[in-house]
C-alpha positions as CSV (number, residue, x, y, z in Angstrom):
1,M,0.0,0.0,0.0
2,E,1.3,3.4,-0.9
3,F,0.4,6.1,1.6
4,I,0.8,9.8,0.6
5,I,0.3,12.9,2.7
6,A,-0.5,15.7,0.3
7,E,0.7,19.2,0.8
8,S,-2.9,20.5,1.0
9,T,-6.5,19.4,0.4
10,E,-6.2,20.9,-3.1
11,D,-3.0,19.0,-3.7
12,M,-4.8,15.8,-2.5
13,S,-7.5,16.4,-5.1
14,R,-5.1,17.1,-7.9
15,R,-3.0,14.1,-7.2
16,A,-6.0,11.8,-7.0
17,A,-7.4,13.3,-10.2
18,D,-4.1,12.7,-11.9
19,R,-4.2,9.0,-10.9
20,I,-7.6,8.6,-12.4
21,A,-6.6,10.5,-15.5
22,S,-3.6,8.3,-16.0
23,F,-5.8,5.2,-16.0
24,V,-8.2,6.7,-18.6
25,E,-5.3,7.8,-20.8
26,A,-3.7,4.3,-20.6
27,D,-7.0,2.6,-21.4
28,P,-9.8,4.9,-22.8
29,S,-12.4,2.2,-22.3
30,C,-11.5,1.4,-18.7
31,V,-14.0,0.7,-15.9
32,L,-13.9,3.2,-13.0
33,G,-15.5,2.6,-9.6
34,L,-16.7,6.0,-8.3
35,A,-17.5,7.4,-4.8
36,T,-19.6,10.2,-3.4
37,G,-19.3,12.4,-0.4
38,T,-17.6,15.7,0.3
39,T,-14.0,14.6,-0.2
40,P,-14.2,13.6,-3.9
41,I,-15.8,16.8,-5.0
42,G,-12.5,18.5,-5.5
43,L,-11.0,15.8,-7.6
44,Y,-14.1,15.6,-9.7
45,A,-13.7,19.4,-10.3
46,C,-10.2,18.7,-11.5
47,L,-11.4,16.0,-13.9
48,V,-14.1,18.3,-15.3
49,D,-11.4,21.0,-15.9
50,D,-9.1,18.5,-17.6
51,C,-11.9,17.3,-19.8
52,A,-12.9,20.9,-20.8
53,Q,-9.2,21.5,-21.7
54,G,-9.1,18.4,-23.9
55,K,-6.6,16.7,-21.7
56,I,-8.8,13.7,-21.0
57,S,-11.9,12.1,-22.6
58,F,-14.5,9.9,-20.8
59,A,-16.3,9.0,-24.1
60,D,-15.5,5.3,-23.8
61,V,-15.3,5.0,-20.0
62,T,-17.8,2.8,-18.0
63,T,-18.5,3.7,-14.4
64,F,-20.0,1.9,-11.3
65,N,-20.7,3.8,-8.2
66,L,-20.1,2.3,-4.8
67,D,-23.5,2.7,-3.3
68,E,-26.9,4.4,-3.2
69,Y,-29.5,5.1,-0.5
70,R,-32.4,2.6,-0.6
71,G,-35.7,4.3,-1.1
72,L,-34.4,7.4,-3.0
73,D,-35.4,8.2,-6.5
74,P,-32.5,9.0,-8.9
75,E,-33.9,12.6,-9.2
76,H,-33.9,13.2,-5.4
77,D,-31.3,15.8,-4.7
78,Q,-29.6,13.6,-2.1
79,S,-29.4,10.5,-4.3
80,Y,-26.0,9.5,-5.4
81,R,-27.1,9.5,-9.0
82,Y,-28.0,13.1,-8.6
83,F,-24.6,13.8,-6.9
84,M,-22.7,12.2,-9.8
85,K,-24.6,14.2,-12.4
86,K,-24.1,17.4,-10.5
87,H,-20.4,17.0,-9.9
88,L,-19.1,14.9,-12.9
89,F,-21.5,13.2,-15.4
90,D,-23.2,16.4,-16.7
91,H,-19.9,18.2,-17.2
92,V,-17.8,15.7,-19.1
93,D,-18.2,13.8,-22.4
94,I,-19.2,10.5,-20.8
95,D,-22.0,8.3,-22.2
96,Q,-24.5,8.4,-19.3
97,A,-25.9,5.0,-20.4
98,R,-22.5,3.6,-19.4
99,T,-22.7,5.0,-15.9
100,H,-24.1,2.7,-13.2
101,V,-25.5,3.4,-9.7
102,P,-27.5,0.9,-7.7
103,E,-31.2,1.3,-8.2
104,G,-32.2,2.9,-5.0
105,S,-35.8,3.3,-5.9
106,N,-36.3,-0.4,-6.3
107,P,-37.3,-2.0,-3.0
108,D,-36.3,-5.5,-4.2
109,A,-32.9,-5.7,-2.5
110,E,-32.0,-9.2,-3.8
111,A,-32.8,-8.3,-7.4
112,V,-30.9,-4.9,-7.2
113,C,-27.8,-6.4,-5.7
114,A,-27.7,-9.4,-8.0
115,A,-28.1,-7.3,-11.1
116,Y,-25.4,-4.9,-10.0
117,E,-22.9,-7.7,-9.4
118,Q,-23.8,-9.2,-12.8
119,A,-23.3,-5.8,-14.6
120,I,-19.8,-5.4,-13.0
121,E,-18.9,-8.9,-14.1
122,E,-20.2,-8.3,-17.7
123,A,-18.1,-5.1,-17.8
124,G,-15.0,-7.1,-17.1
125,G,-14.6,-6.0,-13.5
126,I,-13.4,-2.6,-12.1
127,D,-10.0,-1.3,-13.1
128,L,-9.8,1.5,-10.6
129,Q,-12.0,1.9,-7.5
130,L,-12.2,5.3,-5.9
131,L,-13.0,5.3,-2.1
132,G,-13.6,7.7,0.7
133,L,-13.3,6.8,4.4
134,G,-16.2,7.0,6.8
135,P,-15.7,8.2,10.4
136,N,-16.1,4.7,11.7
137,G,-13.9,3.2,9.0
138,H,-16.6,2.2,6.6
139,I,-15.9,2.1,2.8
140,G,-18.9,2.3,0.6
141,F,-21.6,1.6,3.2
142,N,-19.8,-1.4,4.6
143,E,-20.3,-0.7,8.3
144,P,-18.2,-2.3,11.1
145,E,-19.3,-6.0,11.3
146,D,-18.1,-9.3,12.6
147,T,-17.1,-10.4,9.1
148,F,-16.2,-8.7,5.8
149,P,-19.3,-8.8,3.5
150,K,-18.4,-10.1,0.0
151,A,-20.9,-9.0,-2.6
152,T,-23.2,-6.0,-3.3
153,H,-25.9,-6.1,-0.5
154,C,-28.4,-4.1,1.4
155,V,-27.1,-2.7,4.7
156,D,-28.7,-1.0,7.8
157,L,-26.8,2.2,8.4
158,T,-25.3,2.8,11.8
159,E,-26.4,5.7,13.9
160,S,-23.0,7.4,13.5
161,T,-23.3,7.2,9.7
162,I,-26.9,8.6,9.8
163,Q,-25.7,11.5,12.0
164,A,-22.7,12.2,9.7
165,N,-24.9,12.3,6.6
166,S,-27.7,14.3,8.3
167,R,-26.0,17.5,7.5
168,L,-27.0,17.0,3.8
169,F,-30.7,16.6,4.6
170,D,-33.3,19.0,6.1
171,R,-33.8,16.8,9.1
172,V,-32.0,13.8,10.5
173,E,-35.3,11.9,10.2
174,D,-35.1,12.3,6.4
175,V,-31.8,10.3,6.2
176,P,-32.6,6.8,4.7
177,R,-31.9,4.0,7.2
178,Q,-30.7,1.6,4.5
179,A,-28.4,1.6,1.5
180,Y,-27.3,-0.7,-1.3
181,T,-23.5,-1.0,-1.4
182,M,-20.7,-2.9,-3.1
183,G,-19.4,-5.5,-0.7
184,I,-15.8,-5.7,0.5
185,G,-15.2,-8.6,-1.8
186,T,-16.4,-6.5,-4.8
187,I,-14.1,-3.6,-3.8
188,M,-11.1,-5.8,-3.2
189,A,-11.6,-7.4,-6.7
190,A,-10.8,-4.0,-8.3
191,R,-7.4,-4.1,-10.0
192,S,-6.4,-0.9,-8.3
193,V,-7.8,1.1,-5.4
194,L,-7.5,4.8,-4.7
195,V,-8.6,6.2,-1.3
196,V,-8.9,10.0,-0.5
197,V,-9.4,11.4,3.0
198,E,-9.5,14.9,4.3
199,G,-10.0,16.6,7.6
200,S,-8.7,16.4,11.2
201,H,-11.8,14.5,12.3
202,K,-10.6,11.6,10.2
203,A,-7.0,11.5,11.6
204,E,-7.7,8.8,14.2
205,I,-9.6,6.5,11.8
206,V,-6.9,7.0,9.1
207,K,-4.3,5.7,11.6
208,K,-6.5,2.8,12.7
209,A,-7.5,1.8,9.1
210,F,-4.1,1.9,7.4
211,F,-1.6,1.3,10.3
212,G,-3.6,-0.8,12.7
213,P,-4.8,-4.4,12.8
214,V,-6.9,-5.7,9.9
215,T,-10.3,-6.3,11.3
216,P,-14.0,-6.1,10.1
217,E,-14.6,-3.7,13.0
218,V,-12.6,-1.2,10.8
219,P,-13.7,-2.2,7.3
220,A,-11.2,-0.1,5.4
221,S,-8.3,-1.9,7.2
222,I,-8.8,-4.8,4.7
223,L,-7.2,-2.5,2.0
224,Q,-3.8,-3.2,3.7
225,F,-4.1,-6.5,1.9
226,H,-4.9,-5.1,-1.6
227,P,-2.0,-5.6,-4.1
228,D,-2.4,-2.1,-5.6
229,A,-3.8,0.4,-3.2
230,T,-3.0,4.0,-2.9
231,V,-4.1,6.3,0.0
232,I,-3.9,10.1,-0.4
233,V,-4.7,12.2,2.6
234,D,-4.5,15.9,3.3
235,P,-2.2,17.1,6.1
236,A,-5.0,17.2,8.7
237,A,-6.2,13.6,8.0
238,G,-2.6,12.4,8.0
239,A,-1.6,14.2,11.2
240,L,-1.2,11.1,13.3
241,C,0.7,9.1,10.6
242,K,3.8,11.2,10.2
């Protein structure tokens, strides 16, 4: 695992965007796994600028997002499909028919998750998976558990995750209590993994996840075993790892 403390949050975003751009340049028809949340917004902005300047094209890229809230329509302003359109898809030359997000509005969890796994397999697997890091160490919506879940599944969100995401909703009661998410096995099957983390409130979990014991109680810790994982953090998030 390569662990990088960037010079600033902006430098973290630029470095991460450059990693993604290099994958697209090397294989214009690559399959990218994408993430939502506050942290990736900066790197998506970098990719939008690169595309506008003609430095990169997403015309032949296929994407799969990590997760989606169960019960939200794609047009809901807090759905992850909406997020991706707002921050990336609507501003680059990607074929949106080749962008995939779990079908949050479908209540049939078994069907949604099986279809998502099949779509990833039919695409040839994920070449590069982008990840953030939750305050309790979750990746995607894989919360602390007794075991590492393997495939895409429906998960009950923990209270800490609900509270962390409530800032994006009008009321905490409006935050969905479940989500569809790629499993740890699906994430680990990606050929490369890129993790971005920012903020002093993530410093402790960064240390636990990437320099502590590997345990399903800190889901991101499994990435220590990935053969090609890169973690890029800003100075605040990396403060305990110097």
